[in-house]
C-alpha positions in Angstrom: 98.7 69.3 131.9 98.1 70.9 135.2 97.7 68.6 138.2 96.7 69.4 141.8 95.8 67.4 144.7 97.0 65.5 147.8 99.1 62.5 148.9 97.3 59.4 150.2 98.0 55.7 150.6 95.0 53.6 149.8 94.1 51.4 152.7 90.3 51.0 152.7 88.6 47.8 152.7 85.1 47.5 151.2 82.3 45.0 151.2 81.0 43.0 148.1 77.3 43.2 147.8 75.9 39.8 147.9 73.2 40.7 145.1 76.0 40.6 142.5 77.2 37.5 140.6 80.5 36.0 141.4 83.7 37.1 139.8 85.6 35.3 137.1 87.8 32.8 139.1 90.8 33.4 136.8 90.9 37.0 137.9 90.7 36.3 141.5 93.6 33.9 141.4 95.6 36.3 139.4 95.3 39.1 141.9 98.0 37.6 144.3 97.2 40.1 147.1 94.9 39.9 150.2 92.8 43.0 150.8 90.2 41.4 153.0 87.7 41.1 150.0 87.1 39.2 146.8 89.2 40.5 143.9 87.6 42.3 140.9 89.1 43.7 137.7 89.1 47.2 136.4 87.3 48.2 133.3 84.8 50.5 131.7 87.1 52.6 129.3 85.6 56.1 130.4 86.6 55.3 134.0 90.2 55.1 132.8 90.2 57.3 129.7 93.8 56.5 128.8 96.2 55.8 126.1 98.2 52.5 126.8 101.3 54.3 127.9 99.5 56.9 129.8 97.5 54.5 132.0 100.0 52.8 134.3 103.0 54.7 133.0 104.4 58.2 133.0 102.2 61.2 132.2 105.0 62.6 130.3 104.2 63.6 126.8 106.2 60.9 125.2 104.7 58.2 127.3 107.4 55.7 126.4 108.8 54.8 129.8 106.6 51.6 130.0 103.9 49.6 128.3 101.0 47.4 129.5 101.4 44.0 127.8 98.7 42.2 129.5 95.3 43.4 130.7 92.7 41.4 132.6 89.6 43.3 133.6 86.5 42.3 135.7 83.9 44.8 136.9 80.7 44.5 138.9 78.0 47.2 138.8 74.9 47.8 140.6 72.5 50.2 138.8 70.2 50.8 141.7 73.1 51.7 143.9 74.8 53.5 141.3 78.0 51.8 142.3 80.7 49.8 140.8 83.5 47.7 142.1 86.5 46.7 140.0 90.0 45.1 139.8 92.6 45.4 137.1 95.4 42.8 136.8 98.0 43.8 134.3 101.7 43.2 133.3 103.8 46.2 133.2 106.9 46.2 131.0 109.6 48.8 131.5 110.8 50.2 128.2 113.7 52.1 129.6 115.8 51.5 132.9 115.0 53.3 136.1 111.1 53.2 136.0 110.0 54.2 139.5 106.3 55.2 139.2 103.2 55.0 137.0 100.0 56.6 136.7 96.4 55.8 135.6 93.4 58.0 135.2 90.3 57.4 137.3 86.7 58.9 137.6 87.0 61.2 140.7 84.0 59.4 142.4 86.0 56.1 142.7 88.2 55.4 145.6 91.4 53.2 145.2 91.1 50.5 147.6 94.6 48.8 147.0 97.4 48.6 144.4 99.8 45.7 144.9 102.8 44.2 143.3 104.1 40.7 144.2 101.8 40.7 147.3 103.1 44.1 148.6 100.8 47.0 148.9 102.1 50.0 147.1 101.8 53.8 147.9 99.7 55.8 145.7 99.2 59.6 145.2 96.0 61.1 143.8 95.9 64.3 141.8 92.8 66.0 140.4 93.0 66.9 136.7 92.5 70.6 136.5 91.9 70.5 132.9 89.5 67.4 133.0 86.8 68.0 135.8 85.4 64.6 137.0 88.8 62.8 136.4 91.9 62.3 138.7 95.3 60.9 138.2 96.4 58.1 140.5 100.2 57.8 140.7 101.7 54.5 141.9 105.2 54.4 143.4 107.1 51.3 142.8 109.1 49.6 145.6 112.3 49.6 143.5 113.2 50.9 140.0 112.4 48.4 136.9 115.2 47.6 134.7 114.7 48.0 131.0 112.6 45.0 129.7 111.7 44.1 133.2 108.0 42.9 133.7 106.0 43.0 136.8 102.3 42.1 137.5 100.2 44.9 139.2 96.8 44.7 140.8 94.4 47.7 141.2 91.2 47.4 143.3 88.8 50.3 143.4 85.0 51.0 143.9 82.5 53.8 144.4 79.8 55.9 142.8 81.0 57.4 139.6 80.8 61.1 139.5 78.0 62.3 137.5 77.5 64.9 134.7 79.9 64.5 131.9 81.3 61.0 132.7 78.4 59.2 134.2 74.6 59.5 134.5 72.5 57.6 136.9 68.8 58.2 137.3 65.5 56.3 137.5 65.8 55.6 133.9 68.9 53.5 134.2 72.6 54.0 134.3 75.0 55.4 131.5 78.8 55.2 132.2 79.9 56.8 129.0 78.7 59.7 126.8 79.3 57.7 123.8 76.4 56.3 122.0 78.0 53.1 120.8 81.0 50.8 121.4 83.4 49.5 118.8 86.1 46.9 118.8 89.5 48.6 118.4 92.7 46.6 119.3 94.3 48.3 122.3 97.8 47.0 121.4 98.0 44.4 124.5 99.5 41.1 123.9 96.7 39.6 126.0 93.3 41.1 127.0 90.3 39.8 128.7 87.3 41.4 130.1 84.2 40.4 132.3 81.6 42.8 133.2 78.6 41.9 135.5 75.7 44.2 135.9 72.9 44.0 138.3 70.0 46.3 136.9 66.4 46.7 137.5 63.6 44.3 136.4 62.7 45.1 132.7 66.0 46.8 132.1 68.9 45.5 129.8 72.7 46.1 130.5 74.8 46.3 127.6 78.8 46.5 127.3 81.4 45.1 124.9 81.9 41.4 124.0 79.4 38.5 124.2 76.6 38.2 126.5 77.4 34.8 128.5 74.5 34.9 130.9 71.4 36.9 132.0 68.7 36.2 134.5 65.8 38.1 136.0 63.7 37.9 139.2 61.2 40.3 140.8 63.9 42.3 142.4 66.6 42.6 139.7 68.1 41.4 136.4 71.6 40.5 136.0 73.6 40.5 132.8 77.2 39.1 132.5 79.4 40.0 129.4 82.8 38.6 128.5 85.4 39.5 125.7 88.9 38.5 124.9 89.0 40.9 121.8 91.3 44.1 122.2 89.1 47.1 122.4 89.6 50.9 122.9 87.7 50.9 126.2 84.9 49.3 127.9 81.7 51.2 128.4 78.5 50.2 130.2 74.9 51.3 129.8 71.5 50.0 131.2 68.2 51.0 130.4 64.8 49.9 129.0 66.0 49.1 125.7 64.3 47.0 122.8 66.8 45.0 120.6 67.0 44.7 117.0 69.4 42.3 115.2 70.4 41.6 111.7 73.2 40.0 109.8 74.5 42.1 106.9 77.3 41.5 104.5 78.9 39.1 107.0 78.6 41.4 109.9 76.2 41.0 112.9 74.5 44.2 113.6 72.9 44.8 117.0 70.7 48.0 117.8 69.6 48.8 121.4 66.8 51.3 121.0 65.6 53.5 123.9 61.9 53.9 124.5 61.6 57.0 122.2 62.9 55.0 119.3 61.1 51.7 119.9 58.7 52.4 117.1 61.5 53.1 114.6 63.3 49.7 115.0 63.0 48.7 111.3 63.9 52.1 110.0 66.9 52.5 112.3 68.3 49.0 111.3 67.9 50.0 107.6 69.9 53.1 108.3 72.5 51.0 110.2 72.8 48.8 107.1 73.2 51.7 104.8 76.0 53.1 107.0 77.8 49.7 106.9 77.3 49.6 103.0 79.0 53.1 103.0 82.0 52.0 104.7 82.4 48.9 102.8 82.3 51.0 99.6 84.9 53.6 101.1 87.2 51.4 103.2 86.4 47.8 102.5 85.5 45.0 104.9 86.0 45.9 108.6 88.3 44.1 111.0 85.2 43.2 113.2 82.4 40.6 112.9 79.8 42.3 114.9 78.8 46.1 115.5 76.5 47.1 118.4 75.0 50.5 118.7 72.9 52.0 121.6 70.6 54.9 120.6 68.6 56.8 122.9 67.6 60.1 121.6 64.8 61.2 119.1 65.3 64.4 117.3 62.6 66.7 115.8 61.4 66.5 112.1 63.9 65.8 109.4 66.7 66.5 111.6 66.3 63.0 113.1 67.3 60.9 110.3 70.4 62.9 109.6 71.5 63.0 113.2 70.9 59.3 113.5 73.0 58.4 110.5 75.7 60.8 111.6 75.9 59.2 115.0 76.0 55.6 113.6 78.6 56.8 110.9 80.7 58.4 113.6 80.9 55.5 115.9 81.6 53.1 113.1 84.4 55.2 112.0 86.2 54.2 115.4 86.3 50.7 114.2 89.1 51.9 112.0 90.3 54.9 113.9 90.5 54.5 117.6 90.0 56.5 120.8 92.4 57.6 123.6 93.5 54.2 124.8 94.7 53.2 121.3 95.7 56.4 119.7 97.2 58.5 122.5 95.8 61.7 124.2 97.7 63.9 122.0 96.1 62.5 118.8 92.6 62.0 120.0 91.5 65.2 118.4 92.6 64.1 114.9 90.9 60.7 115.2 87.6 62.5 116.4 88.1 64.7 113.4 88.5 61.9 111.1 85.3 60.3 112.4 83.3 63.4 112.0 84.6 63.9 108.5 83.5 60.3 107.7 80.2 61.0 109.1 79.7 63.8 106.6 80.6 61.6 103.6 78.4 58.7 105.0 75.4 60.9 105.5 75.6 61.9 101.9 76.0 58.3 100.7 73.0 57.2 102.8 70.6 60.2 102.7 71.9 62.1 99.8 73.8 65.4 98.9 71.1 67.8 100.5 71.3 66.0 103.7 75.0 66.1 103.8 75.1 69.9 103.0 72.6 70.5 105.7 74.8 68.6 108.2 78.0 70.5 107.2 76.3 73.8 107.2 75.0 73.0 110.7 78.5 72.2 111.8 80.0 75.4 110.4 77.2 77.4 112.3 78.2 75.3 115.4 81.7 76.1 115.1 81.0 79.8 114.5 79.0 79.9 117.7 81.6 78.0 119.7 84.3 80.2 118.4 82.7 83.2 120.1 82.5 81.7 123.5 84.3 78.4 123.8 87.8 77.3 124.3 89.9 75.9 121.3 88.8 78.4 118.8 90.9 81.4 119.9 93.9 79.6 118.6 95.0 77.4 115.7 94.4 73.7 115.9 98.0 73.1 115.6 99.0 75.4 118.4 96.1 73.8 120.6 97.4 70.3 119.8 100.7 71.0 121.5 98.8 71.3 124.9 98.2 67.6 125.1 95.0 68.3 127.0 92.9 65.1 127.7 89.7 66.2 125.7 89.7 68.2 122.7 87.1 71.0 122.6 84.4 70.9 120.0 85.8 73.8 117.9 89.1 71.9 117.4 87.4 68.7 116.2 84.8 70.6 114.0 87.5 72.8 112.2 89.9 69.8 111.7 87.0 67.7 110.2 86.0 70.6 108.0 89.6 70.8 106.7 89.7 67.0 106.1 86.4 67.7 104.0 88.3 70.4 102.0 91.3 68.1 101.7 88.8 65.4 100.2 88.0 67.8 97.4 91.6 69.1 96.9 92.9 65.5 96.5 89.9 64.1 94.6 87.7 61.3 95.8 90.0 58.3 94.8 93.2 59.7 96.3 91.4 60.7 99.6 89.9 57.3 100.1 93.1 55.6 99.2 94.8 57.8 101.8 92.1 56.7 104.3 92.5 53.1 103.6 96.4 53.1 103.8 96.3 55.1 107.1 93.7 52.7 108.6 95.7 49.5 107.3 99.0 50.8 108.8 98.0 52.4 112.0 94.8 50.5 113.1 94.7 50.3 116.9 98.3 52.0 117.0 99.3 55.6 118.2 99.0 57.7 115.0 98.1 61.3 114.3 98.1 64.2 111.7 101.7 63.7 110.8 101.4 60.2 109.8 98.2 61.0 107.8 99.8 63.8 106.0 102.9 61.6 105.1 100.6 58.9 103.5 98.5 61.6 101.7 101.6 63.2 100.2 102.7 59.8 99.0 99.6 58.9 97.6 98.8 62.3 95.8 102.3 63.6 95.2 100.9 67.1 96.5 102.5 69.2 99.3 99.8 68.4 101.7 101.8 69.6 104.7 101.5 73.3 103.3 97.9 72.7 103.0 97.6 71.6 106.6 99.6 74.6 107.8 97.4 76.9 105.7 94.1 75.7 107.3 95.1 74.2 110.7 98.1 76.6 111.5 95.9 79.7 111.8 92.6 80.7 113.3 91.6 82.8 110.5 87.9 82.3 109.4 86.7 81.7 105.8 83.6 83.5 104.6 82.9 84.2 100.9 79.6 85.7 99.4 78.2 86.1 95.9 77.1 89.6 94.9 76.0 91.6 91.9 75.1 88.4 89.8 73.8 89.0 86.1 73.6 87.1 83.1 73.5 88.4 79.4 73.3 87.0 76.1 76.4 87.1 73.8 75.9 88.6 70.3 77.4 85.5 68.7 75.5 83.0 70.8 75.7 81.6 74.3 75.6 83.5 77.6 78.0 85.3 79.9 77.4 85.3 83.7 79.3 87.8 85.7 79.3 88.0 89.6 81.6 89.1 92.3 83.1 87.0 95.2 83.5 88.9 98.3 85.8 87.8 101.3 84.0 88.7 104.4 86.5 87.4 106.7 90.4 87.2 107.2 91.4 83.8 105.5 93.8 83.8 102.5 93.9 81.8 99.5 94.5 80.3 97.1 91.8 77.7 97.4 89.8 76.0 94.6 86.1 75.7 94.6 83.2 74.5 92.3 80.6 77.1 91.1 77.3 75.7 89.8 75.3 77.6 87.2 71.8 76.4 86.6 69.1 77.5 84.1 66.0 75.5 83.8 67.1 71.9 83.4 70.6 72.9 82.3 73.5 73.1 84.6 77.3 74.0 84.1 79.8 73.3 86.8 83.1 75.3 86.8 86.2 75.2 89.0 87.4 78.5 90.1 90.3 79.7 92.3 89.6 81.8 95.3 92.5 84.2 95.8 91.7 85.5 99.3 90.9 88.8 97.9 87.5 90.2 96.4 87.3 89.2 92.8 85.0 89.4 89.8 84.4 86.2 87.8 82.9 85.7 84.2 81.8 82.4 83.1 80.3 81.5 79.7 77.8 79.0 79.2 75.6 77.8 76.3 72.4 78.1 78.3 70.9 81.0 80.4 71.5 81.1 84.1 69.0 81.8 86.7 70.9 80.5 89.9 74.5 80.7 90.9 75.9 78.4 93.8 79.3 78.6 95.2 80.5 75.2 96.6 77.3 73.2 95.7 78.6 70.0 97.5 79.7 71.8 100.8 83.4 71.2 100.7 84.5 74.7 102.0 84.4 75.7 105.7 82.4 78.7 104.6 80.7 80.8 107.4 78.7 82.8 104.8 77.3 79.8 103.1 73.8 81.2 103.3 75.0 84.1 101.0 76.6 81.6 98.4 73.4 81.1 96.4 72.3 84.0 94.1 69.1 83.9 91.9 69.0 86.1 88.8 65.5 87.3 88.1 63.6 87.1 84.8 64.5 89.7 82.3 68.0 90.1 83.2 69.2 87.7 80.6 69.3 88.5 76.9 66.6 87.6 74.4 68.7 84.9 72.8 68.0 81.6 74.3 70.0 78.3 74.2 69.0 74.9 72.7 70.0 71.6 74.0 68.7 68.4 75.3 66.8 68.1 78.6 68.9 67.6 81.8 72.2 68.1 79.8 75.3 69.0 82.0 78.4 70.6 80.5 81.7 72.2 81.6 81.4 75.8 81.1 84.3 77.7 79.6 85.8 80.9 80.8 86.6 83.5 78.0 
């Protein structure tokens, strides 16, 4: 990680706007320092996009010098001013002797007002993160080294207007302090956790964050919402806007949808889709470890794309209930958990909207990856090579390629083995740091297959995969039945072997055959009992095939012989290779 910046000691006092509600009294009493102002607690996870051992501990890759065991948060935000004020009170435990400094990540638009331990103000040093614009690292120098196992209480006070763009968005339509569409309860690994978020917004607007809404009020000048939670989460987020609210209890889970103005007329349909997503996850992974899911949806997409994207967004964020984000899984493994969430969205779209919708989504992802590979970062090297960089945010090509490989692994292992791997991984590592290596170990144990070799083949190289069907024809065999011959041409540099399905259709008859792609151009011959008018390579979209548009071939009338096939309507059989 490249850091640059300057040294400064925080020594700025700030006033508390009188319009905002009072802070949680417990937080103020815990602060233990006098800064000339009322104390508030830090929150809003995007403000500190951190893994537990990165946020108030060393930025070393291992991140094992110290751990935060207690985390008390209180935040006050004013939408009209676009400003927030916060305090974090936490307990830091040294895991090794001689810990002398710690670090947390902060939005670059926020100023640290005070950092203290035992009533003594500490020196801080701020460094901009060159590889994460809009964020900065704040190093805190401790007055004396901590012994192994020693615990100390630290208090952080900061305030300001968050830097806009990627990390925050403030306009006349409201406030959004996260690019995420939803929030999800994921244990952050603290022994104790509390959070209180108070937001003063414009009349007619709703403020939403994690936890329980404990109070709300509205006057002609402003609306105030106060939320509290003591449930460990991956990181607080906050949004405010003119939302309509839809609530429904489903399978013992309370579902809440906050819909933007563009989706107001689709409340019933959106909730039905949300319920379908929950049903899909119950089917795949079993009951979740949460009793309420809240999603905030703003965008409306054109035409048929809307439903697919809506389900994909809900499914992706729901996946993070089982697989966390940076604070719970660690920066170095965030890309893998994002890939898991993406792959789960593919599968969920198929279960909710059907196979055609899933194939359309995956093909769109393949096209997006191909476009990003030409111009963006993260595609010119293999995923495994990129992962060694420990950059805060994984570029989109890394997450998409890894998700597409997980999709292929699903096919390779089979549905039951893949889902069992997911269930075991989620059970063993929920809210704990884990990554690809732990997932591979579980997959090998479940399947008995060399999954590490598979991963290195697909994630250890930047080679692309592109197969096309050419010269397809079907002829009648003299003794009965039909023989279909076609070429599979490798248009890229990916090597085999890899297995894939081929679908041969004719009228209402279908034959599905599993073939092995060698990485070289090859000619295949498949025998069926029925004539074939259409051939499809990988009909269920398991392959990360850039040439997917050329994997469907039609065989025109008159190409087949005169002898037909008889059989019952809608019959499906496994074809046999001669």
